FIVEX-464888 format. One record per residue (C-alpha): residue in one letter; x, z negated, y negated; residue number from 1. Coordinates in steps of 0.5 Angstrom, whole numbers, m for minus. Last residue first. Layout:
// FIVEX-464888
type,east,up,north,seq
A,X,Z,Y,NUM
...
***
This chain:
// FIVEX-464888
type,east,up,north,seq
L,183,m148,m209,298
L,180,m151,m203,297
Q,174,m146,m203,296
G,179,m140,m203,295
I,183,m143,m198,294
V,177,m143,m194,293
K,175,m136,m195,292
K,181,m133,m194,291
D,182,m136,m187,290
F,185,m143,m184,289
S,185,m146,m177,288
K,192,m145,m176,287
S,192,m153,m174,286
L,199,m154,m177,285
Y,198,m150,m183,284
L,190,m153,m184,283
I,192,m160,m183,282
A,198,m159,m188,281
F,194,m156,m193,280
I,189,m162,m192,279
S,195,m167,m193,278
G,197,m164,m200,277
I,190,m165,m202,276
L,189,m172,m200,275
G,196,m173,m203,274
F,193,m170,m210,273
I,188,m175,m209,272
A,192,m181,m209,271
G,196,m178,m215,270
S,190,m177,m219,269
A,187,m184,m218,268
G,188,m186,m225,267
V,192,m190,m230,266
S,198,m189,m234,265
I,201,m193,m240,264
T,206,m190,m245,263
T,214,m191,m246,262
T,217,m189,m239,261
N,214,m183,m236,260
F,218,m179,m232,259
S,221,m184,m227,258
L,215,m188,m227,257
S,210,m183,m226,256
V,214,m181,m220,255
F,213,m188,m217,254
N,206,m188,m219,253
G,205,m182,m215,252
F,208,m185,m209,251
I,203,m191,m210,250
G,197,m186,m210,249
A,200,m182,m204,248
F,201,m189,m200,247
L,194,m191,m202,246
Y,190,m185,m200,245
I,194,m183,m194,244
A,193,m190,m191,243
L,186,m190,m193,242
M,185,m183,m189,241
R,189,m185,m183,240
W,184,m191,m183,239
S,178,m187,m184,238
G,179,m182,m179,237
L,184,m176,m179,236
V,179,m170,m179,235
S,173,m173,m182,234
E,177,m177,m187,233
V,181,m172,m189,232
I,175,m167,m191,231
K,171,m173,m194,230
G,177,m175,m198,229
F,178,m168,m201,228
I,170,m167,m203,227
F,168,m174,m206,226
L,175,m176,m208,225
S,175,m169,m213,224
L,168,m171,m215,223
M,171,m178,m217,222
N,177,m176,m220,221
M,173,m171,m225,220
L,168,m177,m227,219
I,173,m182,m228,218
H,177,m178,m233,217
E,171,m175,m236,216
F,168,m182,m237,215
N,174,m185,m240,214
F,181,m188,m239,213
H,181,m190,m231,212
L,183,m196,m227,211
F,183,m196,m219,210
M,190,m193,m218,209
S,193,m198,m224,208
T,192,m204,m219,207
V,196,m201,m214,206
L,203,m199,m217,205
R,201,m205,m222,204
Y,202,m210,m217,203
W,210,m209,m218,202
E,210,m213,m224,201
G,217,m215,m223,200
H,221,m213,m229,199
V,221,m206,m227,198
V,214,m206,m227,197
N,212,m209,m234,196
F,217,m204,m237,195
H,215,m198,m234,194
V,207,m199,m235,193
L,202,m198,m230,192
G,195,m201,m232,191
G,193,m208,m229,190
V,188,m211,m233,189
D,192,m213,m239,188
L,195,m206,m240,187
L,188,m203,m240,186
K,187,m207,m246,185
V,193,m206,m249,184
D,192,m198,m248,183
S,185,m198,m251,182
F,178,m198,m248,181
R,171,m200,m251,180
N,166,m205,m250,179
F,172,m209,m246,178
Y,167,m213,m241,177
L,161,m209,m240,176
I,166,m202,m240,175
M,171,m206,m236,174
C,165,m208,m231,173
L,163,m200,m231,172
W,170,m198,m229,171
L,171,m203,m224,170
V,164,m201,m221,169
I,166,m194,m221,168
N,172,m195,m218,167
I,170,m199,m212,166
I,164,m195,m211,165
I,168,m189,m210,164
L,173,m192,m205,163
S,167,m195,m201,162
Y,164,m188,m201,161
T,171,m185,m198,160
V,172,m191,m193,159
P,165,m190,m190,158
S,165,m182,m189,157
F,159,m179,m186,156
R,160,m172,m184,155
Q,157,m167,m187,154
M,163,m165,m191,153
H,167,m164,m185,152
K,163,m158,m182,151
D,161,m155,m189,150
L,169,m154,m190,149
L,170,m151,m184,148
N,164,m146,m184,147
S,162,m144,m177,146
S,155,m148,m178,145
L,152,m149,m171,144
V,149,m156,m173,143
K,148,m155,m180,142
N,144,m149,m178,141
R,140,m152,m173,140
Y,138,m158,m177,139
F,135,m154,m183,138
I,132,m149,m177,137
S,129,m156,m174,136
T,125,m157,m181,135
K,127,m161,m187,134
K,122,m162,m192,133
S,118,m167,m188,132
D,123,m172,m187,131
E,120,m178,m184,130
R,125,m183,m181,129
N,125,m183,m174,128
I,132,m182,m173,127
M,134,m188,m178,126
K,132,m194,m175,125
S,135,m192,m168,124
L,141,m190,m172,123
I,142,m197,m175,122
V,141,m200,m169,121
N,147,m197,m165,120
P,148,m191,m159,119
M,141,m188,m160,118
A,137,m187,m154,117
L,132,m193,m155,116
E,130,m190,m162,115
L,129,m183,m158,114
E,125,m187,m153,113
R,120,m190,m158,112
E,119,m183,m162,111
D,117,m179,m156,110
S,119,m175,m150,109
I,126,m177,m149,108
R,129,m177,m142,107
R,136,m180,m141,106
F,141,m179,m136,105
K,148,m182,m135,104
I,155,m181,m132,103
K,160,m185,m132,102
Q,166,m183,m128,101
P,170,m186,m122,100
Y,165,m189,m122,99
T,159,m191,m126,98
E,154,m186,m124,97
D,146,m185,m126,96
L,141,m181,m122,95
S,136,m186,m122,94
E,129,m184,m120,93
S,124,m184,m125,92
S,121,m177,m123,91
L,120,m172,m129,90
S,113,m171,m133,89
K,114,m166,m138,88
D,114,m167,m146,87
T,122,m165,m146,86
F,128,m167,m150,85
Y,133,m169,m144,84
Y,139,m173,m146,83
F,145,m172,m142,82
L,151,m177,m143,81
I,158,m176,m140,80
T,163,m182,m140,79
Q,171,m182,m138,78
P,172,m175,m141,77
Q,179,m172,m139,76
F,181,m169,m145,75
G,181,m162,m149,74
A,174,m161,m148,73
L,174,m154,m145,72
Q,180,m156,m141,71
E,177,m162,m138,70
I,170,m159,m137,69
N,174,m154,m133,68
E,177,m159,m129,67
K,171,m163,m127,66
N,167,m157,m125,65
E,164,m160,m119,64
I,162,m167,m122,63
V,159,m163,m128,62
R,155,m158,m124,61
S,153,m163,m119,60
K,149,m167,m124,59
D,146,m161,m128,58
F,143,m159,m121,57
R,140,m166,m120,56
I,137,m165,m127,55
E,134,m159,m125,54
Q,131,m162,m119,53
T,128,m167,m124,52
T,124,m161,m127,51
T,122,m158,m133,50
I,129,m158,m137,49
H,129,m153,m143,48
N,131,m158,m149,47
S,138,m160,m147,46
F,143,m165,m151,45
I,150,m166,m147,44
V,154,m171,m150,43
I,162,m172,m148,42
T,166,m178,m149,41
K,173,m180,m149,40
K,172,m184,m155,39
R,177,m182,m159,38
K,176,m174,m157,37
N,169,m174,m158,36
S,165,m169,m155,35
L,158,m165,m156,34
W,155,m160,m151,33
I,149,m156,m154,32
E,143,m154,m149,31
Q,137,m150,m152,30
D,142,m146,m155,29
D,140,m139,m152,28
K,142,m142,m145,27
E,149,m145,m147,26
R,153,m148,m153,25
N,159,m151,m152,24
I,164,m155,m156,23
V,160,m158,m162,22
D,164,m164,m165,21
Y,162,m171,m165,20
N,164,m176,m171,19
L,159,m181,m170,18
Y,155,m181,m176,17
R,155,m173,m178,16
I,156,m170,m171,15
W,151,m175,m167,14
Y,146,m175,m173,13
Y,146,m167,m173,12
I,145,m167,m165,11
T,139,m172,m166,10
K,136,m167,m171,9
W,137,m161,m167,8
F,133,m164,m161,7
Q,128,m168,m166,6
K,126,m161,m169,5
K,125,m158,m162,4
I,121,m164,m159,3
N,116,m165,m165,2
M,113,m172,m163,1
***
């Protein structure tokens, strides 16, 4: 097993698929600390350990510096996991603790141990897939990237992907069913029209969000949803992102009804503008923006 490559690849997977953040780098980046505030967990990856005595020292270090670690993470961790990537033979003695804080230690020296160390079955199957084109430097650069947008764009975003798939599938079904689009046909499947809504067809406030006029319309909306949806989902979580998307879409349709009383309206633009607005709100409240990030967003 390529220890260095799997060290950085595993950290990358924890960041991308499990929503962990880098909070500390030590020993010339041979020790990386990740945290997940929602799970109250810290994971420490190391590839410089050569003796069991060093592992005992790590255990003493986290126990004796509890307050400093809480300050570093911004929360009181309930679990601290150590992953040691090494080809050295280490003692099999158990150093795990369960009370008052769960502390676990894991040595990883081959592919099988790496699979067992992953937190779920899906990642255990993915981690050892062949990816010869990607080097340890590629994964290291991804993990240590300081660009705010790069950091959030590399996260796995199930709700964003699901919304994109739903919109595309519905659009393709409409092509197969209608052959060509028209206002009358869009009206039949849930397009937003002032007359119908004020006469009780409130469901159109939602259904119209998933309909599009043509290829250019859905292409631009889905590209925008991919970018801004991933950022919001990475920062706020999947369910909050979905709530913002639906609320903004419905609110946008109410605004559309106020100004547009004669023609049909469809599309996810209102929901996407809601995501954009939430991103600027996040940047303002967190004070973590700079000229480069603002320029990229604009």
